N, C-alpha and C positions, 0 to 999 in steps of 0.2 A: 588598401595599402596605407600604412601610417605615414605621417609627415616625414619622419626620419628616413623611411625607405624611399620616399619620393626624392628627397635631397640626395640620397646615395645614388639612386638611378640617374638623376640629372648630372651628377658629377661624372659617372661612368660614361654616359653618352657624350658629354662634353669632351672628355679625354679621347674617346674613340673617334669622334668626328674631327677634332682639332689635329689629331695625329695621323690623319689620312694624308698620303703622300701627294703633295701639290707639285705638279709637273705639267709641262706642255703636252705630254702624252696623256690624253684623256682616258685611254684604256687603262693605264696604270693607276690613274687617280680613282676611277670608279671601282676597279678591282680592289684597291686598298680600302676604299670606303666600305664596300660590301663586307670584306673580311673583318674590318674593325667593328662594324655594327654587329656582325655575327659574334665576335668576341665579347662585345658589350652585353649582348643578350645572354651569352653563356655565363657571364659574371652576375648579372642582375637576377637571373632565374636559377642560378647555381646548377647549371646543367652538368650531368655526370657523364664524362666520356669514358665508359668502361673499356670498350674495345680499342678506341682510338684516343687514348689519353693524351697523346702528344699532338693531336690534330691541330689545335690552335697555333702552336709554335711552328709546326710544319707549314701552315698557311702563311704565317708571317715570313718564313724563309722563302716560300714560293713567290710572294709579292716582291720581296726585296731582290731576289736573284733575277726575276723576270724584268723588274723595273730597271735595275742597274744595267742589265744586258741591252735593253732597248734604248737607253738614254745615255750611254757612256761614250758614244762615238766622238763627242767633242773633246773630252779629256784624252782619249786615246790618240786623237789626231794631234793634240798639243804635245804629247809625249814624243811624237816623231818630228816635231818642228821646233821645240824650245831652244835647241842649240844654235838656231839662227840668230838668236838675240832674246834675252830674258831680263825681266825686272821684278822677279818674284822670289821670295825666300825658298819656297818649295822646289823650284827648278834649280836654284843654286845648290840646294842640298843634294838633289838628284845628280847634278853634274859632279859634285864631289865624289859620290859613289862611282860614277862612270869613270872618272879619272883614276880612282884607286883600282878599279877593275882593269884599267889599261896599264897599270904598273907603277903609278905614282904613290908616294907615301902620303899619309894623312895631311901633314902640314903643307906640303907642296900642292896637293889637290885642293885644299881649302883656299889657299892663296890664289891659285889659278881660277877657281870658280868665282871668286869675288872680282877678279880682274876682268872676267868675261861677262859679268853682270853690268848692264849699261848704267846702273845707278851708282856704281862704285869705281874707284881707281885702284885701291889696294885693300887688303884684308884688314879687319879691325885690329886696333892696338890694345883694347882692354880685354881682360881674360874671359869675361862672360859673352863676348862677341863670338867666341869660338865654341860651337856646339860640341858636346861629347862625341867621340868618334864611333861609338857603338853602332848606331843605326847606319852609318855610312858603310862600315865594313859588312854589316848584315846585308844591305842592299847590293853591295859589290859581289857577294857570293852568288847572287841570282844572275842568270845569263843575260837578261835584258830588262828593259824598263817595263814592258808589258807584265812580266812576272812580278815586278814590284807592286804594280797595281792589283794584280790578281791575288797576291798575298794579303794585301789590305782587305780585299773583299772576304777572303777566307777567315781572317782574324776578326772581322766585323761579325760574321756569322757565329763564330765561336763565342764572342762577347755577348751576342744576343741570347744564345743558348744558356750561357752562364748566368745572365740576368734572370732568366726564367727559373733555373735550378736553385739560385740563391734564395728565391722567395717561395719555392714549392718544396714540400707540402705545407710549410708554415702558414702561408696566407691563402691556401686553397686556390680557387679559380682566379683570385685577384692577382696571383703571381704573373699571369700572362700580360698584365698591363705594363710591366717594366719593358719587355722587349717590344711590345706594340708601340710605345712612345719613343723608344730608342731607335726604331727602324728608320723613320724619316731623318733623324739626326745623322745616323751613319750613312744614309742614302745621300745626304748632302756631301759628305766627305768622299764617297766612292764615285760620285759623278762630277767632281770638280777638281781643280788643281790643289785644293786644300788638303787632299789626302796625303800630300808630301810633307806637311808640317809634323814635326816629331812628337808633338803632344798626343796625336792619335795613337801612335805606335806604343808609347809608354802607357797610355790609357788601357789599351786592349790587354796587355800583360797584367796590369793592375787589377782590372775587373775579374779576369780569370783567377788571379791570385786571391781575390776576396772570396771567390767560391771555394777554393781549396782550404782557405783559412776557416771558413764557416763549417765545412764538413770535417774539420780537424785533420787534414792532410798537411801538417805544418811544414814538412820538408819541401814538398812541391810548392807550397805557398811562398816559402822563403826564397826559393829560386826565382819564381815569377816576380816577386816584389823586387828582387835584386836586378833582374833584367829591366824592369820598369824604371827604376831610379837611375840606372846607368844609361838608359836610353834617353830619358828626359828628367833632368835633375829636380824639376819642380815636384815630382812625386815623392821626394824625401820629406816634404812638408807633413803629410798625414802620418808618415812613419815616425817622425819626431814627435808629433802631437800625441800619438797613441803610446809611444814610449814613455812620455811624461805621465800619462794616465796610469799605465801599468806600474810605474814606480810607486805611485800613490796607492792604488787599489789592488793590483794583482802582480806582485813582484815576480812570480814564477814566469810570467810571460815577458818580463822586461828583458831577459837575456835574448829572446828571439828578435825583438826589435832593436835592442842595443847592438847586437852583432851586425845587423843590416846597416846601421848608422856607421859603425866602425869601418866596414868593408867599403861602403860608399865614400867615406871621408878619405880613405887611402887611395881609392880610385881617382877621386877628384884631385888630390894632391899630386899624384903621378901625372895627371892630365896637365895641371898647371905648370909643373916642373918641365914637362916636355915642351911647353910653350914659352919657357923663360927667355928664349933668344928672339922671340917675335912679338911679345906683348909686354906691357908695363905691369909688373906684379906689385903695384903699389896698393895702399889701403883703399883708395877710391875704386880701383879696378876690381880688386878681389871681393869687396863688400857690395859690388853692383850699385854704387851710389846713384848712378844716373837713372836707376829703375825705381827708386823709392818715390812714392806719391800716392797712387791708388785713389781711393775715395768712391763715393756713390756713382760717379760717372763711369769709373772702371767697371763696377758691378753692372750698370746699365748696358754698357757696351758688350760685356760677356753674355748678358742675358738676351742680346739681340743676335749675336753671331750664331750661325748654323740653323736659324729658324726659317730659312728660305723655302724649305719644302714642307712646312707645316701649313695646314689650310688657313688657320687664323693668324697668319703672320702680321696682318695689319692691326691686330688687337694686342700686340706685344705678348704673344701666347706664353713665352717663357716666364715673363713677369707674373702672369696669372698662375702658372704652375708653381712658381716660387712662393707666391702668396698662399696657395693651398698648403704647401709644405711647411712654411713658417707658422701658419695658424695651427696646423696639425702638431708640430713640435711643441708649440706653446701649451696646448692642451695635454699632450702626452707627458711633458716635463712636469706639469702640475700634478699628474697622477703618480709617476714613478720616479721623479727626481733624477738623481745622478746615475741611476741604473742604465739610462740610455747611453751613457758614456762608454759602456762595455761593447757597444756596437761599432766595429771598425768602419763600416760604411758610413754611418752617421758622423763619426769623428772626422773621416776623410772629407766629406762634403763640408762640414762646418769649418774645418781648418782652412780650406781653400777660400771659402766665402769670407772669413775674417781676414785672411792674408791680403786679399785683393782690395780691402778697404785701405790698406797702407802701402801696397806694393803693386807696381805695374804702371804703365802710362796708357791712358784710354785711347790715344791716337794710334798706338802701334800694337797693343796687346789684347785686342778684343778676342782673338782666337784662343786666349788662355781659358776661355769658357769651356773648352774641350776637356780640361782637367777636372771640372766639378759638375757641370750641367748633367752629364750622364749619371753621375752618382746621385744627384737629386732625383732623377727618374727612377733609379733603383729603389729608392726609399718610398715611393708613392704607394705601392701595394701594402707595405707595412703600416703606413699612416692610415690608410683606409680600413685596414683590418683591425686596428686597435679598438675602435668603438664597438666592433662586433665581438671580438674575443676577449678584450680586456688585457691582452698580452702583446708584448713587443717581441716578435719572432720572425 
């Protein structure tokens, strides 16, 4: 085995072991470790699954579903108790949906949910303190809170499958690395109260949208991207970034992204106008002045969030992944230059990474890592495949 192949094998084993699901349930941990090592072997030795070509992704599904089922009792118990008193944004959001389900309108429900949160006395008076109503109405259509959680698990599985299909067959067996690394990240969400933050829900639609964009099902991709941005407005950032790129390099695609921006802008305007009697629509409020800051500390915080179920959490495992990705991008950019900007997944990751250098407050917005850390994981198979194939695909 050559030195290059030894380095490649070491990276694959590191990824497999580090992405084993770390949990108090040792059965889940060892099951995850065995499956990940099996996946590592299939990648290193390029095993050909002729009959069971979807076996690796099915094994990841199995570990994820069994793990979530056996370790979700805590969060399910919290769903039944949170109304007794809460001080977490996710439970506040869930309460908004429940109040809408009970017949209140969005504004009244949002105000009431803030008043029932022990941290607050009244609803916020700045525009961006009011989350877009999309997710609350979506949750309110579900009969109970358990089905909200179950829907999260189903969407997570759909995103895992999309992560695999986005990279296969282009990267061969390496494609399975994306869902393998994503699984413990989504496991963290599914087994904690953090599944209620709206970034997750926007992310799932965005990831599936990326798959449909890649396979040239543009109409479905457009709908999924629209759902994503009106669920969590942060996802307009990669849409804006890619729109600017298409204006420069591929103007035929500019209409696709430009129309998304226009529809989102109209939706946001309608949202703000609906709030005009309860918030201050001044320049500082509308431009989210209080949120500008960011910096490396913001990046560090987002690189820590969600890593609790990764085996190497004490070694800042996401920072190690980011280092691998950034080194890979440096080498790839040196070879293919600006061609990499045609990749919407890369642009999405890069635009969020750059944004958080100037936007966000590290003390409060570490969970914004949900918007771009999974996108980084999606890119790892392509980065590792580039030295082998010489192609970015």
